[in-house]
C-alpha positions in Angstrom: 124.3 -17.4 16.1 122.0 -14.8 17.4 123.1 -12.3 20.2 120.0 -13.6 22.2 121.4 -17.2 22.0 124.8 -16.4 22.8 123.7 -14.5 26.0 121.9 -17.6 26.9 124.8 -19.5 26.7 126.7 -17.3 29.0 124.0 -17.8 31.7 124.6 -14.3 32.9 121.5 -13.5 34.6 122.5 -10.2 36.5 119.9 -7.3 36.1 121.1 -3.7 35.4 121.1 -3.1 39.2 123.5 -6.0 40.0 120.6 -8.2 41.5 120.2 -11.8 40.3 117.3 -12.6 38.1 115.2 -15.7 39.6 115.8 -17.8 36.7 116.6 -17.6 33.0 113.4 -18.8 31.1 113.5 -18.7 27.3 111.5 -19.9 24.5 112.7 -21.1 21.0 111.5 -22.8 17.9 112.8 -25.4 15.9 112.0 -27.9 13.0 114.2 -30.9 12.2 117.6 -29.8 11.5 116.9 -26.0 11.8 116.4 -23.4 14.5 113.5 -20.8 14.0 114.4 -18.3 16.9 112.0 -17.3 19.8 108.4 -16.0 20.0 106.9 -13.7 17.5 106.8 -10.0 18.4 105.2 -8.6 20.5 105.8 -11.6 22.6 109.6 -11.9 22.1 110.5 -11.4 25.6 107.8 -13.2 27.3 110.6 -15.7 28.9 112.1 -12.6 30.8 108.6 -11.2 31.6 107.6 -14.6 33.2 111.0 -14.6 35.2 110.1 -11.0 36.4 107.0 -12.0 37.6 108.1 -15.1 39.3 110.7 -13.0 41.2 108.3 -10.6 42.1 106.2 -13.2 43.6 109.0 -15.0 45.2 108.5 -18.1 43.5 112.0 -20.0 43.6 112.9 -23.0 41.6 115.5 -25.5 42.4 117.1 -24.9 39.0 118.4 -21.7 37.1 117.0 -22.3 33.7 113.8 -23.4 32.0 113.8 -23.9 28.3 110.4 -24.4 26.3 111.2 -25.6 22.9 108.2 -25.2 20.4 108.8 -27.6 17.4 106.8 -28.2 14.1 106.8 -30.2 11.0 108.4 -29.4 7.9 107.6 -30.9 4.3 111.5 -32.2 4.7 111.0 -34.2 7.8 111.3 -38.0 7.5 109.5 -40.4 9.4 111.7 -41.0 12.2 111.3 -37.2 13.1 107.4 -37.7 12.3 107.4 -40.4 14.9 109.2 -38.4 17.4 107.0 -35.3 16.8 103.7 -37.3 17.5 105.2 -38.6 20.7 105.3 -35.1 22.0 105.6 -33.4 24.7 108.9 -34.2 25.9 110.4 -33.5 29.6 114.1 -33.4 30.7 115.6 -32.3 33.8 119.3 -31.7 34.4 121.2 -30.4 37.4 120.6 -26.8 36.7 118.0 -27.0 34.0 114.5 -28.0 32.8 113.5 -28.5 29.1 110.0 -29.1 27.9 109.4 -29.6 24.1 105.8 -28.9 22.8 104.5 -29.7 19.6 103.4 -26.6 17.5 100.7 -26.6 14.6 101.0 -23.2 13.6 102.5 -19.8 14.7 101.2 -18.1 17.9 99.0 -15.1 16.7 97.6 -13.5 20.1 98.2 -13.5 23.9 95.7 -16.5 24.1 97.8 -18.5 21.7 101.1 -17.8 24.0 99.4 -18.6 27.3 98.1 -21.9 26.0 101.8 -23.0 25.4 103.0 -21.3 28.6 100.2 -23.2 30.5 101.0 -26.4 29.1 104.8 -26.1 29.7 104.1 -25.4 33.3 101.6 -28.0 33.8 104.4 -30.6 32.7 106.8 -29.1 34.8 104.4 -29.0 37.7 103.5 -32.8 37.1 107.3 -33.9 37.2 107.9 -31.7 40.7 110.0 -33.6 43.0 108.9 -33.8 46.8 112.2 -31.9 47.5 111.3 -29.2 45.4 110.4 -26.0 47.6 108.3 -23.8 45.0 104.5 -23.6 45.6 102.8 -25.2 42.5 99.4 -23.7 43.0 100.8 -20.3 43.6 102.7 -20.7 40.4 99.5 -21.6 38.5 97.5 -18.8 40.1 100.4 -16.2 39.2 100.4 -17.1 35.5 96.8 -16.5 35.4 97.2 -13.3 37.2 99.9 -12.4 34.7 97.6 -13.4 31.5 94.9 -10.8 33.0 97.3 -8.1 33.4 98.6 -8.5 30.1 95.2 -8.5 28.5 95.1 -4.8 29.3 98.5 -3.9 28.6 99.9 -2.6 25.2 102.1 -5.5 24.3 104.0 -3.8 21.6 104.7 -1.2 24.1 106.0 -3.7 26.7 108.0 -5.5 24.0 109.6 -2.2 23.4 110.5 -1.3 27.0 112.0 -5.1 27.5 114.1 -4.8 24.2 115.4 -1.4 25.7 115.9 -2.9 28.9 117.7 -6.1 27.8 119.8 -4.0 25.5 121.0 -1.8 28.3 121.6 -4.8 30.8 123.7 -6.3 28.1 125.8 -3.0 27.5 126.3 -2.6 31.3 127.4 -6.3 31.6 130.1 -5.6 28.7 131.2 -2.6 30.5 131.7 -4.7 33.7 133.3 -7.5 31.9 136.0 -4.8 29.9 136.7 -3.3 33.8 137.4 -6.9 35.0 140.0 -7.5 32.1 141.5 -3.8 32.9 142.0 -4.8 36.4 143.5 -8.2 35.5 147.2 -8.6 34.2 147.6 -12.6 33.5 150.3 -13.9 31.8 150.7 -13.4 28.1 151.7 -16.9 26.9 149.2 -17.9 24.1 150.1 -17.4 20.9 147.5 -15.5 18.6 145.5 -18.1 16.4 143.0 -16.1 14.3 142.1 -12.5 13.6 138.5 -11.8 12.4 136.6 -8.6 11.5 132.6 -8.3 12.1 130.4 -5.5 11.8 126.8 -4.5 12.9 125.6 -1.7 10.6 122.1 -0.9 9.7 121.0 -1.7 6.0 124.4 -2.9 5.0 125.2 -6.1 3.1 127.0 -9.2 4.0 130.1 -8.2 2.1 130.1 -4.6 2.9 133.8 -4.2 3.5 134.8 -7.1 1.3 137.5 -7.9 0.2 139.7 -5.9 2.1 138.4 -6.9 5.9 139.4 -10.7 5.4 142.7 -9.9 3.2 144.2 -7.2 5.7 143.3 -9.4 8.9 145.0 -12.4 7.1 148.2 -10.2 6.7 148.1 -8.7 10.1 147.6 -12.1 11.6 150.4 -13.5 9.6 152.9 -10.8 11.0 151.6 -11.0 14.4 152.4 -14.8 14.6 155.6 -14.1 12.7 156.8 -11.8 15.9 155.2 -14.3 18.5 152.4 -11.8 19.4 151.1 -13.5 22.6 147.9 -13.2 24.6 146.4 -14.0 28.1 143.8 -16.5 28.1 142.5 -16.4 24.7 143.8 -17.0 21.2 141.2 -15.5 18.7 140.8 -11.6 18.3 137.5 -10.4 16.6 136.9 -6.9 15.6 133.4 -5.6 15.8 132.4 -2.3 14.1 129.4 -0.4 14.4 128.2 3.3 13.9 128.5 4.2 17.8 130.5 2.6 20.6 127.6 1.6 22.5 126.1 -0.1 19.5 129.3 -1.9 18.9 129.6 -3.0 22.7 126.1 -4.5 22.6 127.1 -6.9 19.8 130.5 -7.8 21.6 128.9 -10.9 23.4 131.7 -13.0 24.8 130.1 -16.4 25.0 133.3 -18.2 25.1 137.0 -17.6 26.8 139.0 -18.2 23.8 138.4 -15.0 22.0 137.8 -11.3 22.7 136.3 -8.5 20.8 137.9 -5.1 20.0 135.4 -2.1 19.5 135.6 -0.1 16.2 133.5 2.9 15.4 132.7 4.1 11.8 130.1 6.8 12.3 129.8 7.6 8.6 129.5 4.1 7.2 126.8 4.8 4.8 129.4 7.0 2.7 131.9 4.0 2.3 130.6 2.4 -0.9 131.1 5.8 -2.6 134.6 5.9 -1.6 137.7 5.6 -4.0 139.4 2.1 -3.8 142.5 3.4 -1.9 140.0 5.1 0.7 138.2 1.9 1.2 141.4 0.2 2.1 142.6 2.9 4.6 139.1 3.0 6.4 139.1 -0.9 6.8 142.8 -1.0 7.8 142.2 1.9 10.2 139.3 0.0 11.7 141.3 -3.2 12.4 143.9 -0.9 14.3 141.1 0.8 16.4 139.7 -2.6 17.5 143.4 -4.1 18.1 144.6 -1.1 19.9 141.4 -1.3 21.9 142.0 -5.0 23.0 145.8 -3.9 23.6 144.9 -1.3 25.8 142.4 -3.3 28.0 144.5 -6.4 28.4 147.8 -4.9 28.5 149.4 -6.5 25.3 152.7 -5.9 23.9 152.1 -2.5 22.1 155.6 -2.6 20.8 155.1 -5.7 18.9 151.6 -4.7 17.6 152.9 -1.4 16.4 155.9 -3.1 14.5 153.5 -5.5 13.1 150.9 -3.1 11.9 153.6 -0.6 10.6 155.3 -3.2 8.5 151.7 -4.4 6.9 150.7 -0.8 6.4 153.6 0.2 4.8 153.6 -2.5 2.2 150.0 -2.2 1.7 150.4 1.6 1.2 153.6 2.0 -0.1 152.7 3.9 -3.2 151.5 6.7 -0.8 153.6 9.5 0.4 151.8 9.9 3.7 150.6 7.0 6.0 147.9 7.8 8.4 149.2 6.8 11.8 146.7 5.7 14.7 148.9 4.7 17.5 147.6 5.1 20.9 148.9 8.3 22.9 
């Protein structure tokens, strides 16, 4: 699942300044049985751009989310899906969200294409407006027209880059706040650890970059931690996320559910990893797992004694042929 989708699932709409966004508007594409992402660049962040514009114009909706789903046919589609497609558009309204599904014949290529989709979606939303809904439909329409005119004289790629950086910074600051809240909390540790996994986000790296040591070492450490009854507060899964800088790893650490947490680990010179001797690779991977586990343990006040005992025993067994074992215990 992509990070944008994970962030959407969290429905955390705080801006970098701590203010609430008017609503969450997002576009996604799909065919039968598959998910195709959102709008193409430079239109990738038009959902947020719309939301910002509505907030500026004080247009308030009675729901917190608008999903505009653009669906298309594929050669693999069966007759049932073709029949469903031919009946589009589709509208659904729940307690906190609205979904509009539009048929899509070809990919959006320019600003006009995108706004044709936007106008269609909001025409449907307005046509379903309830008497109790407080937003001004005419103002909404005029706002969309005004926004299109503004964007016609805007460098869309520059705007796309601006919003990409903005949303990235908001995500990082949001994740920092989440970590601070965890640090200020000291819930009872009563859940036995269930899983330990290793993830990474590094430019130009292959899927199995740290294989087989990542899964192998996580399995051994997990076995030892469960044997020693290593307990956690309100989650059961520990995920290690590795990147070349702390902020990059923090950006990837999207906690979409409460049953897992991420531990941050940094490997700056990751490009040198493939050329290392196998024993060096093993130590690097093991140390990254330790970094991530200590990061979690420090924030959530986990039992460091048990953690150290488990890591020491696994480390001694893995590297018993080496005279010196590198220690990474917290100060």
